[in-house]
C-alpha positions as a printed NumPy array, in Angstrom:
array([[  0.   ,   0.   ,   0.   ],
       [  1.188,   3.484,  -0.708],
       [  2.421,   5.236,   2.405],
       [  0.185,   8.076,   3.522],
       [  1.784,  11.367,   4.195],
       [  1.199,  12.596,   7.761],
       [ -1.281,  15.398,   8.144],
       [  0.436,  18.551,   9.251],
       [ -1.16 ,  20.404,  12.159],
       [ -1.892,  24.007,  11.386],
       [  0.453,  26.278,  13.244],
       [ -1.083,  28.629,  15.787],
       [  0.37 ,  32.059,  16.179],
       [ -0.694,  34.393,  18.957],
       [ -0.703,  38.006,  17.957],
       [  0.648,  40.754,  20.164],
       [ -2.891,  42.129,  20.511],
       [ -4.163,  38.777,  21.832],
       [ -1.255,  38.529,  24.268],
       [ -1.992,  42.043,  25.571],
       [ -5.671,  41.149,  25.924],
       [ -4.833,  38.014,  27.951],
       [ -2.473,  40.001,  30.176],
       [ -5.124,  42.658,  30.844],
       [ -7.704,  39.964,  31.591],
       [ -5.407,  38.282,  34.122],
       [ -4.57 ,  41.61 ,  35.744],
       [ -8.262,  42.532,  36.02 ],
       [ -9.028,  39.134,  37.566],
       [ -6.199,  39.622,  40.081],
       [ -7.423,  43.12 ,  41.02 ],
       [-10.99 ,  41.833,  41.481],
       [ -9.705,  39.1  ,  43.808],
       [ -7.72 ,  41.59 ,  45.886],
       [-10.705,  43.971,  46.14 ],
       [-12.969,  41.084,  47.158],
       [-10.554,  39.992,  49.886],
       [-10.25 ,  43.57 ,  51.19 ],
       [-14.041,  43.887,  51.368],
       [-14.276,  40.573,  53.249],
       [-11.598,  41.711,  55.738],
       [-13.39 ,  45.047,  56.294],
       [-16.731,  43.321,  56.899],
       [-15.096,  40.73 ,  59.172],
       [-13.334,  43.41 ,  61.216],
       [-16.36 ,  45.694,  61.455],
       [-18.921,  43.019,  62.266],
       [-17.219,  39.953,  63.741],
       [-13.714,  40.354,  65.232],
       [-11.623,  43.49 ,  65.671],
       [ -8.026,  43.791,  66.892],
       [ -7.353,  46.32 ,  69.63 ],
       [ -4.108,  47.464,  71.258],
       [ -4.114,  48.334,  74.966],
       [ -2.918,  51.953,  75.158],
       [ -2.729,  52.537,  78.913],
       [ -2.325,  50.852,  82.278],
       [ -5.913,  51.339,  83.433],
       [ -6.629,  47.584,  83.181],
       [ -3.467,  46.329,  84.93 ],
       [ -3.023,  43.56 ,  86.082],
       [ -5.575,  41.938,  83.732],
       [ -4.252,  43.676,  80.62 ],
       [ -0.847,  45.256,  80.129],
       [  0.214,  48.239,  78.038],
       [  0.898,  47.029,  74.516],
       [ -1.176,  43.847,  74.743],
       [ -2.919,  43.226,  71.448],
       [ -6.307,  41.625,  71.86 ],
       [ -9.234,  40.438,  69.775],
       [-12.69 ,  41.826,  70.5  ],
       [-15.861,  39.941,  69.585],
       [-18.214,  42.322,  67.763],
       [-21.017,  39.718,  67.973],
       [-21.159,  39.539,  71.782],
       [-24.157,  41.821,  72.199],
       [-25.661,  42.288,  68.748],
       [-25.135,  42.689,  65.031],
       [-23.699,  45.809,  63.422],
       [-23.279,  46.682,  59.785],
       [-19.88 ,  47.94 ,  58.595],
       [-19.345,  51.676,  59.176],
       [-22.561,  51.91 ,  61.245],
       [-22.189,  52.429,  64.997],
       [-25.751,  51.497,  65.902],
       [-26.612,  47.871,  66.685],
       [-29.243,  46.746,  64.191],
       [-30.188,  43.701,  66.267],
       [-29.349,  43.346,  69.955],
       [-29.739,  39.826,  71.293],
       [-27.625,  39.945,  74.461],
       [-26.624,  42.299,  77.267],
       [-23.292,  42.537,  79.095],
       [-22.792,  40.619,  82.311],
       [-21.088,  41.885,  85.432],
       [-17.368,  41.317,  85.024],
       [-17.309,  41.457,  81.222],
       [-14.378,  43.425,  79.814],
       [-15.746,  45.545,  76.989],
       [-14.564,  47.983,  74.332],
       [-16.784,  51.013,  73.79 ],
       [-17.008,  54.656,  72.854],
       [-18.655,  57.111,  75.206],
       [-20.672,  60.242,  74.483],
       [-18.701,  63.473,  74.358],
       [-18.078,  64.845,  77.839],
       [-18.374,  68.641,  78.027],
       [-15.944,  68.719,  80.974],
       [-13.066,  67.639,  78.69 ],
       [-11.309,  69.977,  76.278],
       [-11.419,  67.548,  73.317],
       [-14.13 ,  65.396,  71.801],
       [-13.407,  61.83 ,  72.894],
       [-16.639,  60.357,  71.578],
       [-14.857,  58.362,  68.831],
       [-12.043,  56.992,  71.01 ],
       [-12.095,  53.269,  71.765],
       [-11.962,  52.622,  75.517],
       [-11.669,  49.335,  77.408],
       [-13.014,  48.775,  80.943],
       [-14.836,  46.183,  83.023],
       [-18.614,  46.206,  83.453],
       [-19.363,  46.506,  87.174],
       [-22.845,  47.989,  87.499],
       [-25.883,  46.753,  85.561],
       [-29.256,  48.403,  84.853],
       [-31.272,  48.754,  88.057],
       [-28.256,  48.329,  90.359],
       [-27.454,  50.874,  93.028],
       [-23.684,  51.226,  93.035],
       [-21.359,  52.907,  95.499],
       [-17.558,  53.053,  95.708],
       [-15.887,  53.828,  99.032],
       [-12.117,  53.59 ,  99.297],
       [-11.175,  50.033,  98.268],
       [-14.686,  48.609,  98.177],
       [-17.452,  48.567,  95.575],
       [-20.981,  48.065,  96.868],
       [-23.759,  46.713,  94.659],
       [-27.216,  47.161,  96.201],
       [-25.574,  47.621,  99.586],
       [-23.456,  44.463,  99.401],
       [-19.669,  44.506,  99.017],
       [-18.516,  43.11 ,  95.679],
       [-15.713,  40.539,  95.728],
       [-13.121,  41.55 ,  93.127],
       [ -9.928,  39.541,  92.907],
       [ -9.05 ,  41.381,  89.67 ],
       [ -9.079,  44.892,  91.202],
       [ -5.85 ,  46.724,  92.05 ],
       [ -5.696,  49.739,  94.354],
       [ -2.201,  51.266,  94.226],
       [ -2.952,  54.085,  96.633],
       [ -5.545,  52.472,  98.852],
       [ -8.531,  54.069,  97.112],
       [ -8.185,  57.849,  97.588],
       [-11.366,  59.855,  98.307],
       [-11.289,  61.27 ,  94.774],
       [-12.369,  57.842,  93.551],
       [-15.381,  57.606,  95.827],
       [-18.679,  57.406,  93.961],
       [-22.416,  57.178,  94.616],
       [-24.638,  55.741,  95.724],
       [-26.273,  56.006,  92.298],
       [-29.006,  53.895,  90.704],
       [-28.185,  52.863,  87.147],
       [-30.96 ,  53.603,  84.623],
       [-32.3  ,  51.098,  82.109],
       [-30.059,  50.237,  79.14 ],
       [-26.982,  51.7  ,  80.851],
       [-23.992,  50.275,  82.73 ],
       [-21.181,  51.472,  84.994],
       [-17.651,  50.571,  83.916],
       [-14.445,  50.682,  85.976],
       [-10.804,  49.977,  85.222],
       [ -9.141,  47.132,  87.112],
       [ -6.285,  49.472,  88.051],
       [ -8.69 ,  51.529,  90.143],
       [ -6.424,  54.372,  91.254],
       [ -5.071,  54.849,  87.716],
       [ -8.28 ,  54.692,  85.693],
       [-10.45 ,  57.488,  84.332],
       [-13.72 ,  55.592,  84.332],
       [-17.419,  56.069,  85.132],
       [-16.587,  57.548,  88.541],
       [-15.002,  60.608,  86.917],
       [-17.237,  61.207,  83.901],
       [-19.695,  64.076,  83.773],
       [-22.356,  61.432,  83.063],
       [-21.258,  58.185,  84.714],
       [-23.84 ,  55.995,  82.982],
       [-22.673,  54.397,  79.744],
       [-25.436,  53.635,  77.207],
       [-25.254,  49.964,  76.216],
       [-25.639,  50.988,  72.586],
       [-22.082,  52.366,  72.814],
       [-20.621,  48.912,  73.521],
       [-18.626,  47.65 ,  70.531],
       [-17.819,  44.191,  71.824],
       [-16.334,  41.964,  74.504],
       [-12.609,  41.306,  74.845],
       [-11.733,  37.67 ,  74.11 ],
       [ -8.005,  36.933,  74.272],
       [ -4.501,  38.306,  73.844],
       [ -3.197,  37.397,  70.385],
       [  0.159,  39.16 ,  70.772],
       [  2.212,  40.747,  73.543],
       [  5.662,  42.286,  73.194],
       [  5.944,  42.365,  76.967],
       [  5.542,  38.638,  77.544],
       [  5.206,  36.083,  74.743],
       [  3.718,  33.582,  77.176],
       [  0.601,  35.776,  77.267],
       [ -0.189,  34.96 ,  73.646],
       [ -3.462,  33.037,  73.596],
       [ -4.351,  34.194,  77.14 ],
       [ -8.143,  34.329,  77.547],
       [ -9.339,  37.55 ,  79.14 ],
       [-11.465,  37.257,  82.291]])
């Protein structure tokens, strides 16, 4: 039989225009992926978990200056990104919770602090009558046991407070380092609206001061 000649495959040449089009398509796909990931991170941070760095010693010994912590934004309700108001509140803080919040502007201060993140411990709940005398906090006339509290100077009279009854939907917050904390006792309006709570502190995810604190759950 006569030998058949092999069929030659047509050669494929890619023009410079096609190569440029493919490059632009890949670049656009990459940019879309990056934008998508950024949006996811923003939503996650605004609505689920937010990192927070401890700026002062007001929560010593529980939290140290420079501790970097994660705050659960879902502890008390659901927020939309860039919106401060809770759109659905399903829980309220408990006594002893360490919370991050912003407080209304205080006319007794020279600057507007209403956007500053603050971290303190919830001590007084709605309906409680709270009083602070020297080294003791009284809730409804009964001394509160606080193994987390630190009183460097024995509770000076300037830190005395109350008795005051806490209105509905408000709390009283104090720093654990009681003699070094500008908290509810010193505000023009001591009652913090619960709608200002951003979340509850969960754990230390990094600490330059002591690496053994990494992963430490906050109580």
